mmCIF file of the C-alpha atoms, coordinates in Angstrom:
data_MODEL
# 
_entry.id   MODEL 
# 
loop_
_atom_site.group_PDB 
_atom_site.id 
_atom_site.type_symbol 
_atom_site.label_atom_id 
_atom_site.label_alt_id 
_atom_site.label_comp_id 
_atom_site.label_asym_id 
_atom_site.label_entity_id 
_atom_site.label_seq_id 
_atom_site.pdbx_PDB_ins_code 
_atom_site.Cartn_x 
_atom_site.Cartn_y 
_atom_site.Cartn_z 
_atom_site.occupancy 
_atom_site.B_iso_or_equiv 
_atom_site.pdbx_formal_charge 
_atom_site.auth_seq_id 
_atom_site.auth_comp_id 
_atom_site.auth_asym_id 
_atom_site.auth_atom_id 
_atom_site.pdbx_PDB_model_num 
ATOM 1   C CA . UNK A 1 1   ? -0.213  -0.241 0.153  1.00 0.00 ? 1   UNK A CA 1 
ATOM 2   C CA . UNK A 1 2   ? 2.038   2.815  -1.127 1.00 0.00 ? 2   UNK A CA 1 
ATOM 3   C CA . UNK A 1 3   ? -0.651  5.500  -1.383 1.00 0.00 ? 3   UNK A CA 1 
ATOM 4   C CA . UNK A 1 4   ? -3.720  6.155  0.640  1.00 0.00 ? 4   UNK A CA 1 
ATOM 5   C CA . UNK A 1 5   ? -7.032  3.862  -0.391 1.00 0.00 ? 5   UNK A CA 1 
ATOM 6   C CA . UNK A 1 6   ? -9.617  3.475  1.736  1.00 0.00 ? 6   UNK A CA 1 
ATOM 7   C CA . UNK A 1 7   ? -12.612 0.470  1.357  1.00 0.00 ? 7   UNK A CA 1 
ATOM 8   C CA . UNK A 1 8   ? -15.174 0.382  4.094  1.00 0.00 ? 8   UNK A CA 1 
ATOM 9   C CA . UNK A 1 9   ? -14.535 -2.077 6.633  1.00 0.00 ? 9   UNK A CA 1 
ATOM 10  C CA . UNK A 1 10  ? -10.865 -2.588 6.140  1.00 0.00 ? 10  UNK A CA 1 
ATOM 11  C CA . UNK A 1 11  ? -9.646  -4.733 9.324  1.00 0.00 ? 11  UNK A CA 1 
ATOM 12  C CA . UNK A 1 12  ? -6.124  -3.959 10.324 1.00 0.00 ? 12  UNK A CA 1 
ATOM 13  C CA . UNK A 1 13  ? -4.646  -6.001 12.952 1.00 0.00 ? 13  UNK A CA 1 
ATOM 14  C CA . UNK A 1 14  ? -1.752  -4.829 15.534 1.00 0.00 ? 14  UNK A CA 1 
ATOM 15  C CA . UNK A 1 15  ? -0.741  -7.518 17.531 1.00 0.00 ? 15  UNK A CA 1 
ATOM 16  C CA . UNK A 1 16  ? 1.574   -6.216 18.990 1.00 0.00 ? 16  UNK A CA 1 
ATOM 17  C CA . UNK A 1 17  ? -1.111  -3.883 21.345 1.00 0.00 ? 17  UNK A CA 1 
ATOM 18  C CA . UNK A 1 18  ? -3.926  -6.807 20.956 1.00 0.00 ? 18  UNK A CA 1 
ATOM 19  C CA . UNK A 1 19  ? -6.227  -4.136 18.495 1.00 0.00 ? 19  UNK A CA 1 
ATOM 20  C CA . UNK A 1 20  ? -7.518  -4.492 15.968 1.00 0.00 ? 20  UNK A CA 1 
ATOM 21  C CA . UNK A 1 21  ? -8.849  -1.458 13.672 1.00 0.00 ? 21  UNK A CA 1 
ATOM 22  C CA . UNK A 1 22  ? -11.915 -1.164 11.808 1.00 0.00 ? 22  UNK A CA 1 
ATOM 23  C CA . UNK A 1 23  ? -12.044 1.363  9.382  1.00 0.00 ? 23  UNK A CA 1 
ATOM 24  C CA . UNK A 1 24  ? -15.744 2.584  8.531  1.00 0.00 ? 24  UNK A CA 1 
ATOM 25  C CA . UNK A 1 25  ? -16.117 5.417  7.492  1.00 0.00 ? 25  UNK A CA 1 
ATOM 26  C CA . UNK A 1 26  ? -14.348 7.499  5.030  1.00 0.00 ? 26  UNK A CA 1 
ATOM 27  C CA . UNK A 1 27  ? -11.996 10.453 5.640  1.00 0.00 ? 27  UNK A CA 1 
ATOM 28  C CA . UNK A 1 28  ? -13.762 14.187 5.662  1.00 0.00 ? 28  UNK A CA 1 
ATOM 29  C CA . UNK A 1 29  ? -12.447 17.730 6.863  1.00 0.00 ? 29  UNK A CA 1 
ATOM 30  C CA . UNK A 1 30  ? -14.972 17.419 9.405  1.00 0.00 ? 30  UNK A CA 1 
ATOM 31  C CA . UNK A 1 31  ? -14.430 14.205 11.307 1.00 0.00 ? 31  UNK A CA 1 
ATOM 32  C CA . UNK A 1 32  ? -11.982 10.892 11.347 1.00 0.00 ? 32  UNK A CA 1 
ATOM 33  C CA . UNK A 1 33  ? -13.855 7.971  12.692 1.00 0.00 ? 33  UNK A CA 1 
ATOM 34  C CA . UNK A 1 34  ? -13.250 4.096  13.162 1.00 0.00 ? 34  UNK A CA 1 
ATOM 35  C CA . UNK A 1 35  ? -13.921 1.688  15.749 1.00 0.00 ? 35  UNK A CA 1 
ATOM 36  C CA . UNK A 1 36  ? -11.067 -0.295 17.754 1.00 0.00 ? 36  UNK A CA 1 
ATOM 37  C CA . UNK A 1 37  ? -11.494 -3.648 18.999 1.00 0.00 ? 37  UNK A CA 1 
ATOM 38  C CA . UNK A 1 38  ? -9.353  -4.298 22.271 1.00 0.00 ? 38  UNK A CA 1 
ATOM 39  C CA . UNK A 1 39  ? -8.469  -7.757 22.880 1.00 0.00 ? 39  UNK A CA 1 
ATOM 40  C CA . UNK A 1 40  ? -7.639  -8.497 27.110 1.00 0.00 ? 40  UNK A CA 1 
ATOM 41  C CA . UNK A 1 41  ? -4.421  -6.816 28.109 1.00 0.00 ? 41  UNK A CA 1 
ATOM 42  C CA . UNK A 1 42  ? -4.906  -4.767 24.984 1.00 0.00 ? 42  UNK A CA 1 
ATOM 43  C CA . UNK A 1 43  ? -3.775  -1.052 24.763 1.00 0.00 ? 43  UNK A CA 1 
ATOM 44  C CA . UNK A 1 44  ? -4.191  2.486  21.793 1.00 0.00 ? 44  UNK A CA 1 
ATOM 45  C CA . UNK A 1 45  ? -1.869  5.073  22.135 1.00 0.00 ? 45  UNK A CA 1 
ATOM 46  C CA . UNK A 1 46  ? 1.385   3.050  21.834 1.00 0.00 ? 46  UNK A CA 1 
ATOM 47  C CA . UNK A 1 47  ? 1.142   0.522  24.345 1.00 0.00 ? 47  UNK A CA 1 
ATOM 48  C CA . UNK A 1 48  ? -0.800  2.848  26.653 1.00 0.00 ? 48  UNK A CA 1 
ATOM 49  C CA . UNK A 1 49  ? 1.811   5.387  26.290 1.00 0.00 ? 49  UNK A CA 1 
ATOM 50  C CA . UNK A 1 50  ? 0.314   8.913  27.375 1.00 0.00 ? 50  UNK A CA 1 
ATOM 51  C CA . UNK A 1 51  ? 0.202   11.375 24.140 1.00 0.00 ? 51  UNK A CA 1 
ATOM 52  C CA . UNK A 1 52  ? -1.330  14.398 22.847 1.00 0.00 ? 52  UNK A CA 1 
ATOM 53  C CA . UNK A 1 53  ? -3.007  15.749 19.920 1.00 0.00 ? 53  UNK A CA 1 
ATOM 54  C CA . UNK A 1 54  ? -2.354  19.351 20.085 1.00 0.00 ? 54  UNK A CA 1 
ATOM 55  C CA . UNK A 1 55  ? -5.516  20.540 17.124 1.00 0.00 ? 55  UNK A CA 1 
ATOM 56  C CA . UNK A 1 56  ? -8.142  17.723 17.736 1.00 0.00 ? 56  UNK A CA 1 
ATOM 57  C CA . UNK A 1 57  ? -10.343 16.635 20.255 1.00 0.00 ? 57  UNK A CA 1 
ATOM 58  C CA . UNK A 1 58  ? -10.876 12.479 20.257 1.00 0.00 ? 58  UNK A CA 1 
ATOM 59  C CA . UNK A 1 59  ? -14.090 11.529 21.583 1.00 0.00 ? 59  UNK A CA 1 
ATOM 60  C CA . UNK A 1 60  ? -14.283 7.600  22.599 1.00 0.00 ? 60  UNK A CA 1 
ATOM 61  C CA . UNK A 1 61  ? -17.724 5.957  22.434 1.00 0.00 ? 61  UNK A CA 1 
ATOM 62  C CA . UNK A 1 62  ? -17.960 2.204  24.231 1.00 0.00 ? 62  UNK A CA 1 
ATOM 63  C CA . UNK A 1 63  ? -19.842 -0.424 22.130 1.00 0.00 ? 63  UNK A CA 1 
ATOM 64  C CA . UNK A 1 64  ? -19.434 -3.664 24.265 1.00 0.00 ? 64  UNK A CA 1 
ATOM 65  C CA . UNK A 1 65  ? -16.471 -4.437 27.423 1.00 0.00 ? 65  UNK A CA 1 
ATOM 66  C CA . UNK A 1 66  ? -14.929 -1.768 29.848 1.00 0.00 ? 66  UNK A CA 1 
ATOM 67  C CA . UNK A 1 67  ? -12.787 1.287  28.196 1.00 0.00 ? 67  UNK A CA 1 
ATOM 68  C CA . UNK A 1 68  ? -10.077 2.942  30.813 1.00 0.00 ? 68  UNK A CA 1 
ATOM 69  C CA . UNK A 1 69  ? -9.270  6.422  29.618 1.00 0.00 ? 69  UNK A CA 1 
ATOM 70  C CA . UNK A 1 70  ? -6.772  8.479  31.410 1.00 0.00 ? 70  UNK A CA 1 
ATOM 71  C CA . UNK A 1 71  ? -6.930  12.151 30.407 1.00 0.00 ? 71  UNK A CA 1 
ATOM 72  C CA . UNK A 1 72  ? -4.104  14.425 32.531 1.00 0.00 ? 72  UNK A CA 1 
ATOM 73  C CA . UNK A 1 73  ? -3.326  11.246 34.539 1.00 0.00 ? 73  UNK A CA 1 
ATOM 74  C CA . UNK A 1 74  ? -7.488  11.060 35.446 1.00 0.00 ? 74  UNK A CA 1 
ATOM 75  C CA . UNK A 1 75  ? -9.155  7.492  35.044 1.00 0.00 ? 75  UNK A CA 1 
ATOM 76  C CA . UNK A 1 76  ? -12.279 6.806  33.613 1.00 0.00 ? 76  UNK A CA 1 
ATOM 77  C CA . UNK A 1 77  ? -13.734 3.872  33.212 1.00 0.00 ? 77  UNK A CA 1 
ATOM 78  C CA . UNK A 1 78  ? -16.241 3.642  30.695 1.00 0.00 ? 78  UNK A CA 1 
ATOM 79  C CA . UNK A 1 79  ? -19.237 0.992  30.228 1.00 0.00 ? 79  UNK A CA 1 
ATOM 80  C CA . UNK A 1 80  ? -21.609 0.392  27.171 1.00 0.00 ? 80  UNK A CA 1 
ATOM 81  C CA . UNK A 1 81  ? -23.062 3.637  25.195 1.00 0.00 ? 81  UNK A CA 1 
ATOM 82  C CA . UNK A 1 82  ? -20.782 6.042  27.624 1.00 0.00 ? 82  UNK A CA 1 
ATOM 83  C CA . UNK A 1 83  ? -18.734 8.196  25.941 1.00 0.00 ? 83  UNK A CA 1 
ATOM 84  C CA . UNK A 1 84  ? -16.054 10.915 27.086 1.00 0.00 ? 84  UNK A CA 1 
ATOM 85  C CA . UNK A 1 85  ? -14.242 13.511 24.668 1.00 0.00 ? 85  UNK A CA 1 
ATOM 86  C CA . UNK A 1 86  ? -10.393 14.214 25.429 1.00 0.00 ? 86  UNK A CA 1 
ATOM 87  C CA . UNK A 1 87  ? -10.195 17.786 25.045 1.00 0.00 ? 87  UNK A CA 1 
ATOM 88  C CA . UNK A 1 88  ? -7.161  18.905 22.226 1.00 0.00 ? 88  UNK A CA 1 
ATOM 89  C CA . UNK A 1 89  ? -3.707  19.098 23.646 1.00 0.00 ? 89  UNK A CA 1 
ATOM 90  C CA . UNK A 1 90  ? -4.557  16.463 26.978 1.00 0.00 ? 90  UNK A CA 1 
ATOM 91  C CA . UNK A 1 91  ? -2.070  13.907 27.583 1.00 0.00 ? 91  UNK A CA 1 
ATOM 92  C CA . UNK A 1 92  ? -4.312  10.439 27.433 1.00 0.00 ? 92  UNK A CA 1 
ATOM 93  C CA . UNK A 1 93  ? -3.983  7.004  26.507 1.00 0.00 ? 93  UNK A CA 1 
ATOM 94  C CA . UNK A 1 94  ? -7.144  3.847  26.663 1.00 0.00 ? 94  UNK A CA 1 
ATOM 95  C CA . UNK A 1 95  ? -6.769  0.383  27.088 1.00 0.00 ? 95  UNK A CA 1 
ATOM 96  C CA . UNK A 1 96  ? -9.469  -2.631 27.747 1.00 0.00 ? 96  UNK A CA 1 
ATOM 97  C CA . UNK A 1 97  ? -10.206 -2.623 31.425 1.00 0.00 ? 97  UNK A CA 1 
ATOM 98  C CA . UNK A 1 98  ? -11.777 -6.162 31.553 1.00 0.00 ? 98  UNK A CA 1 
ATOM 99  C CA . UNK A 1 99  ? -10.974 -9.511 30.412 1.00 0.00 ? 99  UNK A CA 1 
ATOM 100 C CA . UNK A 1 100 ? -12.935 -9.707 27.662 1.00 0.00 ? 100 UNK A CA 1 
ATOM 101 C CA . UNK A 1 101 ? -12.691 -8.036 24.622 1.00 0.00 ? 101 UNK A CA 1 
ATOM 102 C CA . UNK A 1 102 ? -13.604 -4.464 24.846 1.00 0.00 ? 102 UNK A CA 1 
ATOM 103 C CA . UNK A 1 103 ? -15.224 -2.172 20.926 1.00 0.00 ? 103 UNK A CA 1 
ATOM 104 C CA . UNK A 1 104 ? -14.602 1.412  20.724 1.00 0.00 ? 104 UNK A CA 1 
ATOM 105 C CA . UNK A 1 105 ? -15.600 4.304  18.234 1.00 0.00 ? 105 UNK A CA 1 
ATOM 106 C CA . UNK A 1 106 ? -12.985 6.778  18.295 1.00 0.00 ? 106 UNK A CA 1 
ATOM 107 C CA . UNK A 1 107 ? -13.848 9.616  16.478 1.00 0.00 ? 107 UNK A CA 1 
ATOM 108 C CA . UNK A 1 108 ? -11.532 12.583 15.970 1.00 0.00 ? 108 UNK A CA 1 
ATOM 109 C CA . UNK A 1 109 ? -12.852 16.543 15.399 1.00 0.00 ? 109 UNK A CA 1 
ATOM 110 C CA . UNK A 1 110 ? -11.510 18.175 13.269 1.00 0.00 ? 110 UNK A CA 1 
ATOM 111 C CA . UNK A 1 111 ? -10.361 15.187 10.871 1.00 0.00 ? 111 UNK A CA 1 
ATOM 112 C CA . UNK A 1 112 ? -6.725  16.468 10.118 1.00 0.00 ? 112 UNK A CA 1 
ATOM 113 C CA . UNK A 1 113 ? -5.129  13.491 8.751  1.00 0.00 ? 113 UNK A CA 1 
ATOM 114 C CA . UNK A 1 114 ? -6.361  11.188 11.935 1.00 0.00 ? 114 UNK A CA 1 
ATOM 115 C CA . UNK A 1 115 ? -7.591  8.505  9.677  1.00 0.00 ? 115 UNK A CA 1 
ATOM 116 C CA . UNK A 1 116 ? -4.599  8.422  7.684  1.00 0.00 ? 116 UNK A CA 1 
ATOM 117 C CA . UNK A 1 117 ? -2.214  8.621  10.626 1.00 0.00 ? 117 UNK A CA 1 
ATOM 118 C CA . UNK A 1 118 ? -3.693  5.575  12.338 1.00 0.00 ? 118 UNK A CA 1 
ATOM 119 C CA . UNK A 1 119 ? -4.631  3.735  9.089  1.00 0.00 ? 119 UNK A CA 1 
ATOM 120 C CA . UNK A 1 120 ? -0.813  4.268  8.271  1.00 0.00 ? 120 UNK A CA 1 
ATOM 121 C CA . UNK A 1 121 ? 0.471   2.689  11.643 1.00 0.00 ? 121 UNK A CA 1 
ATOM 122 C CA . UNK A 1 122 ? -1.576  0.032  11.649 1.00 0.00 ? 122 UNK A CA 1 
ATOM 123 C CA . UNK A 1 123 ? -0.427  -1.099 8.640  1.00 0.00 ? 123 UNK A CA 1 
ATOM 124 C CA . UNK A 1 124 ? 3.203   -0.431 9.337  1.00 0.00 ? 124 UNK A CA 1 
ATOM 125 C CA . UNK A 1 125 ? 2.694   -2.781 12.283 1.00 0.00 ? 125 UNK A CA 1 
ATOM 126 C CA . UNK A 1 126 ? 0.798   -5.291 10.207 1.00 0.00 ? 126 UNK A CA 1 
ATOM 127 C CA . UNK A 1 127 ? 3.401   -5.591 6.997  1.00 0.00 ? 127 UNK A CA 1 
ATOM 128 C CA . UNK A 1 128 ? 6.710   -4.928 8.750  1.00 0.00 ? 128 UNK A CA 1 
ATOM 129 C CA . UNK A 1 129 ? 6.539   -6.419 12.431 1.00 0.00 ? 129 UNK A CA 1 
ATOM 130 C CA . UNK A 1 130 ? 10.486  -5.975 12.595 1.00 0.00 ? 130 UNK A CA 1 
ATOM 131 C CA . UNK A 1 131 ? 9.937   -2.296 13.271 1.00 0.00 ? 131 UNK A CA 1 
ATOM 132 C CA . UNK A 1 132 ? 8.722   -2.882 16.524 1.00 0.00 ? 132 UNK A CA 1 
ATOM 133 C CA . UNK A 1 133 ? 10.621  -4.225 19.712 1.00 0.00 ? 133 UNK A CA 1 
ATOM 134 C CA . UNK A 1 134 ? 9.067   -7.272 21.225 1.00 0.00 ? 134 UNK A CA 1 
ATOM 135 C CA . UNK A 1 135 ? 7.394   -5.150 23.585 1.00 0.00 ? 135 UNK A CA 1 
ATOM 136 C CA . UNK A 1 136 ? 5.363   -3.680 20.616 1.00 0.00 ? 136 UNK A CA 1 
ATOM 137 C CA . UNK A 1 137 ? 7.341   -0.395 20.886 1.00 0.00 ? 137 UNK A CA 1 
ATOM 138 C CA . UNK A 1 138 ? 8.107   1.553  17.709 1.00 0.00 ? 138 UNK A CA 1 
ATOM 139 C CA . UNK A 1 139 ? 11.775  2.243  17.146 1.00 0.00 ? 139 UNK A CA 1 
ATOM 140 C CA . UNK A 1 140 ? 12.580  5.593  17.561 1.00 0.00 ? 140 UNK A CA 1 
ATOM 141 C CA . UNK A 1 141 ? 13.316  5.677  13.828 1.00 0.00 ? 141 UNK A CA 1 
ATOM 142 C CA . UNK A 1 142 ? 10.004  5.030  12.262 1.00 0.00 ? 142 UNK A CA 1 
ATOM 143 C CA . UNK A 1 143 ? 8.759   7.023  15.080 1.00 0.00 ? 143 UNK A CA 1 
ATOM 144 C CA . UNK A 1 144 ? 10.264  10.036 13.977 1.00 0.00 ? 144 UNK A CA 1 
ATOM 145 C CA . UNK A 1 145 ? 9.685   9.432  10.657 1.00 0.00 ? 145 UNK A CA 1 
ATOM 146 C CA . UNK A 1 146 ? 5.973   9.029  11.216 1.00 0.00 ? 146 UNK A CA 1 
ATOM 147 C CA . UNK A 1 147 ? 5.683   11.508 13.791 1.00 0.00 ? 147 UNK A CA 1 
ATOM 148 C CA . UNK A 1 148 ? 7.861   13.598 11.047 1.00 0.00 ? 148 UNK A CA 1 
ATOM 149 C CA . UNK A 1 149 ? 5.541   12.930 8.268  1.00 0.00 ? 149 UNK A CA 1 
ATOM 150 C CA . UNK A 1 150 ? 2.477   14.299 10.145 1.00 0.00 ? 150 UNK A CA 1 
ATOM 151 C CA . UNK A 1 151 ? 3.074   16.815 11.917 1.00 0.00 ? 151 UNK A CA 1 
ATOM 152 C CA . UNK A 1 152 ? 0.827   18.184 14.686 1.00 0.00 ? 152 UNK A CA 1 
ATOM 153 C CA . UNK A 1 153 ? -0.948  14.788 14.951 1.00 0.00 ? 153 UNK A CA 1 
ATOM 154 C CA . UNK A 1 154 ? 0.244   13.175 17.778 1.00 0.00 ? 154 UNK A CA 1 
ATOM 155 C CA . UNK A 1 155 ? 3.269   13.927 20.564 1.00 0.00 ? 155 UNK A CA 1 
ATOM 156 C CA . UNK A 1 156 ? 4.162   12.411 23.222 1.00 0.00 ? 156 UNK A CA 1 
ATOM 157 C CA . UNK A 1 157 ? 2.965   13.869 26.627 1.00 0.00 ? 157 UNK A CA 1 
ATOM 158 C CA . UNK A 1 158 ? 5.055   15.328 29.469 1.00 0.00 ? 158 UNK A CA 1 
ATOM 159 C CA . UNK A 1 159 ? 8.321   16.166 26.510 1.00 0.00 ? 159 UNK A CA 1 
ATOM 160 C CA . UNK A 1 160 ? 7.992   19.601 25.405 1.00 0.00 ? 160 UNK A CA 1 
ATOM 161 C CA . UNK A 1 161 ? 6.177   19.272 21.526 1.00 0.00 ? 161 UNK A CA 1 
ATOM 162 C CA . UNK A 1 162 ? 8.965   21.441 20.162 1.00 0.00 ? 162 UNK A CA 1 
ATOM 163 C CA . UNK A 1 163 ? 12.091  19.533 21.175 1.00 0.00 ? 163 UNK A CA 1 
ATOM 164 C CA . UNK A 1 164 ? 10.102  17.026 19.501 1.00 0.00 ? 164 UNK A CA 1 
ATOM 165 C CA . UNK A 1 165 ? 9.294   18.623 16.132 1.00 0.00 ? 165 UNK A CA 1 
ATOM 166 C CA . UNK A 1 166 ? 12.871  19.334 16.011 1.00 0.00 ? 166 UNK A CA 1 
ATOM 167 C CA . UNK A 1 167 ? 14.174  15.521 16.891 1.00 0.00 ? 167 UNK A CA 1 
ATOM 168 C CA . UNK A 1 168 ? 12.033  14.054 14.039 1.00 0.00 ? 168 UNK A CA 1 
ATOM 169 C CA . UNK A 1 169 ? 12.956  16.753 11.790 1.00 0.00 ? 169 UNK A CA 1 
ATOM 170 C CA . UNK A 1 170 ? 16.827  15.860 12.639 1.00 0.00 ? 170 UNK A CA 1 
ATOM 171 C CA . UNK A 1 171 ? 16.115  12.000 12.521 1.00 0.00 ? 171 UNK A CA 1 
ATOM 172 C CA . UNK A 1 172 ? 13.211  11.295 9.848  1.00 0.00 ? 172 UNK A CA 1 
ATOM 173 C CA . UNK A 1 173 ? 16.219  11.372 7.159  1.00 0.00 ? 173 UNK A CA 1 
ATOM 174 C CA . UNK A 1 174 ? 17.947  9.014  8.405  1.00 0.00 ? 174 UNK A CA 1 
ATOM 175 C CA . UNK A 1 175 ? 14.730  6.610  8.688  1.00 0.00 ? 175 UNK A CA 1 
ATOM 176 C CA . UNK A 1 176 ? 14.528  6.952  5.421  1.00 0.00 ? 176 UNK A CA 1 
ATOM 177 C CA . UNK A 1 177 ? 17.638  6.532  4.277  1.00 0.00 ? 177 UNK A CA 1 
ATOM 178 C CA . UNK A 1 178 ? 17.950  2.786  6.980  1.00 0.00 ? 178 UNK A CA 1 
ATOM 179 C CA . UNK A 1 179 ? 14.954  2.164  4.794  1.00 0.00 ? 179 UNK A CA 1 
ATOM 180 C CA . UNK A 1 180 ? 11.567  2.678  7.070  1.00 0.00 ? 180 UNK A CA 1 
ATOM 181 C CA . UNK A 1 181 ? 9.145   4.063  4.434  1.00 0.00 ? 181 UNK A CA 1 
ATOM 182 C CA . UNK A 1 182 ? 5.538   5.939  5.686  1.00 0.00 ? 182 UNK A CA 1 
ATOM 183 C CA . UNK A 1 183 ? 3.114   4.148  3.826  1.00 0.00 ? 183 UNK A CA 1 
ATOM 184 C CA . UNK A 1 184 ? 0.374   6.472  3.330  1.00 0.00 ? 184 UNK A CA 1 
ATOM 185 C CA . UNK A 1 185 ? 0.616   10.161 2.936  1.00 0.00 ? 185 UNK A CA 1 
ATOM 186 C CA . UNK A 1 186 ? -1.040  12.778 4.773  1.00 0.00 ? 186 UNK A CA 1 
# 
């Protein structure tokens, strides 16, 4: 997959995080939306790594199971039918909060290119497992290339954004030289 293509129902598995993405709705300017299915122990946001989306709100709506969403260190547990919105710029992560599967709808408003970002990362996790560590952590160079390509979509919490931008801009060309690729462009 060298360019952006979307087929409703496209399903990509990130076995590292025990999460499955189901892309149900095409990208629009207003919102990006997809489903995430989390197995027991499954997490989102890079192995439940606290992160921010500086220019978009992220809304979680639970369809089944129990979802734990951490926002600025405060834990929220959502049951089926419940919704929570993470305001842009707030540190957060999410994970399955029980032993069964959890299914949630994730919606970004405005869309930016969040659908493409997650479609790209899920595709890479499925097709290039060698680019990840044994616990599912993406290599620093892969993160730098992806986050530099999708500027202002996703940053790690705790480290100033400007530092991450400089680091990613410096490391992205090295990542390309070594052979890392962004499969879907913004």
